[in-house]
N, C-alpha and C positions, 0 to 999 in steps of 0.2 A: 596574494600568492594563490597559485592554483591549487584546487581541492582535487583530489582523485577519486573518482567515483566508480566503485565496483558495481556493475548493473547489467540487468536484462530487463526487456520491457514487459513487466508483470504489474499489477496493482501495488505490491510492496516496493518495486523499483520506482515507479512512478511516484510515490510519496517523497522521495529524495529529490527526484530529478525536478519536480514541481517546486519545492521548497528553495532549491538551487536557483531556479528561474526567477522566482517571486522575490527573493533575496538579493537578485543581482550578483550572485558570488560567481567568480570564474572557477571552471572545473574541466577536468579531462576526463572523458569517458574510458573505461576499462570493462569491455564486453566479458561477462561470465555466462557462457552459453550453457544454461542449466539442464538443457536436452542433450548436451554432449558430454556432461559430466564435470565441467570446469570448475564447480563448486568443491570439488573433493581434491584440487590440486594442492599438493603441499604449501606452494608459496600463498595461496589463497587463504589456506586454513590458519596461517600466521596472523592474518587480519580478522578473519571471520571464523573462529573455531567451531562454530555450530553448523559450518557448510551451507550458510545460507546468504543470499545477497539481498538487499544492497548492503554496502560497507564503504566506509571513506577512510581516506587518510587525508589529514590537514597538515601541511607542512608548518603552518603558522598556529600550532595549538597552544594550550595553556603555558603561560611564562616563555613564549616563543619557541617551545620544542615541539616536535611533530608528535602527532596523537592519531591513532587507527581507531575506529568505532565501529560495530556491528549492532544489530538490531535497529530496526527503521525507527522505532520510536525515540530510542536512545539518541539516533542520529537527529532527529527533528528537534528534539530538546536542545542537543549541544549547539546546532545551527541558530536556533532562536536566541539563546543566551549569547552566542558569539555576536550577532547582529544587533541584538536588542530589538527584534521585530517579530511580528506575529506570535507572541506568547501573552498579549494582555499587557496593560499599563498601570493596573492595580493589584494588590494581592488577592482580591476576590477574582478578578478577571483571570489571573495565573492559575488559581484553584480549578477555576471552570475548565480551561484549557487542558490542564493536566488530568482531570477526571474524565473528560470526554475522548481524550488522547488514549487514556487505559483502556475506556470502553471499547475503542477500536480495536486496540492491541490484544484484549483479552476476550472480546465477544464477537464484533462484527468481522474481523479479518478472519479468525479462525472458522467461524460458522459458514460466513460465505464461501471460503476455501473449501470447507468439506462440501458444501453444496455443489460446487463446480465439481469436485472430484467424484462424488457419487452420482451426479446426473449426467455428467458429460464425458467422464474418462472411465470409471469402473465398469460400466457395460461393455466397452470396446476392449477390455484387457484380454489377455490370454492366459488362462481361461476367462470368460466374462464374469463380471461380478454385478449383475443386475439385482440389486439389494432393495425392494420396496420400503422395508423398514429404514434403512439409512437415507434412501431418497426423500422420504416423508419427513424424518426426523430433521434433517438439515435444512431441506426447503422450508419447513414451518418455523423453525427457530431463525432462519435469517429473516423470514417475514415478519416475525415478532420484533426483532431489531430494528427493522426499517419502521415499524410502527413506533416505537420509542423515537427514533431519529424524527419521523414526520411530526410527531407531537412536540418535540423540542424546537423544531423549526417553525412551528405554527406561531410561537411567541418570540422568535429570534430570527434575525436576518442570516446569522451564521450558526455553525453548531454550536460554539461556545457562548454565545451572546450576539450583539450587534456590532461586532467587529470580525474581520477575518483572521484565521490563525492556523498555526501547525495542525489542530485538530480537524480542521476542513482539509487540508492536504492529506492527511492520514485516512479519512473517510472517503473522499471522493472517488479513488481509484476502484475499489471494491464496488462502492454504490453506483458508479457508472456502468457496470456490468450486470444490472438488476435482471436484464433479460436472460442471460445465460443461468441464472439462479432461479428461473421460472418464477418470477415475481412480477407484479403489476404496479403501475403508479396511479392507477385510476382512484384509488382510494387513499393515495398519498400525495395530495397536491402540493404541500408544503415542501416536501423532498423533492418533487418534479421541479418547482421553482427554484430551489437551491441549486440542483443539478446544472440547470440552465444558466443560473448566475455564475457559477464556477467555471463552466465551459467559455464563457465569454471573456474569461480573463486571459490576456496574451500569456502570462507566464504559465497557467495550467496547460493551455494548448501546446506551447513549446516543450514542457515536461513530459507530455503525454505522447508527444511526436517523436521523442528521442529515439530513435532505432525502431520505430514502429514497424518497418517492413520486415524486421526479423521475427515478429511475432509468429508462432507456428501453431497448428492444430495438433496437441500431442495425442488427440484421440485416435489419430492416424498413423503414429509413430511408435512402433513398438518398442525400437531400441530405447527411444526417449523415456518411454512408461517404465522400463526397466530401471532406468537409471534414477528417475525421479520417485518412483513408488516402493522399488523392491530393495531398497538399501536403507 
């Protein structure tokens, strides 16, 4: 049965589109244009009360009843359990997947997101918010986290071990945008290797390409900035 994906082409949206492609699950895409404020639509809020995408509705949920899920990490865990894939084969592997998924959700995603905000968007807001402390803080913390990731990948082919998992799907989208976070890969060869390995997977490419043409530069869109950053 077809899963409904509520989506916009962002690193968080890519987590789920990549997972759906990698798991070969049929899905229908419903665009949530965050620049236009679709995330505040009452119908969407019934599915995602935190007014954030992605979200999914699975008509074939637990016990065969429909279920709606918000929060990208929770969606990834649900899809992995549903298919029995990309979550590890042993309890130790599952622990590794969970801890690196939580690392992304609680660390890499928020810090890289703040780096994008203060480096790319805040200086162009009205009035401008060019804040050196914030820029340095989030640039440095994102760099520290990429150092953690690089060290993990020195000894493992993928993020949670020598097997690909939802932890890789979660981390890849943000990590693929390292240039916009003013990072370098010169001192992170293992992360660079992993980024290339992931990009060579057809499922990753297909998930990343989903409505890629709709990605916009919010630094130049004052209306979108008001909807995204002032509510």
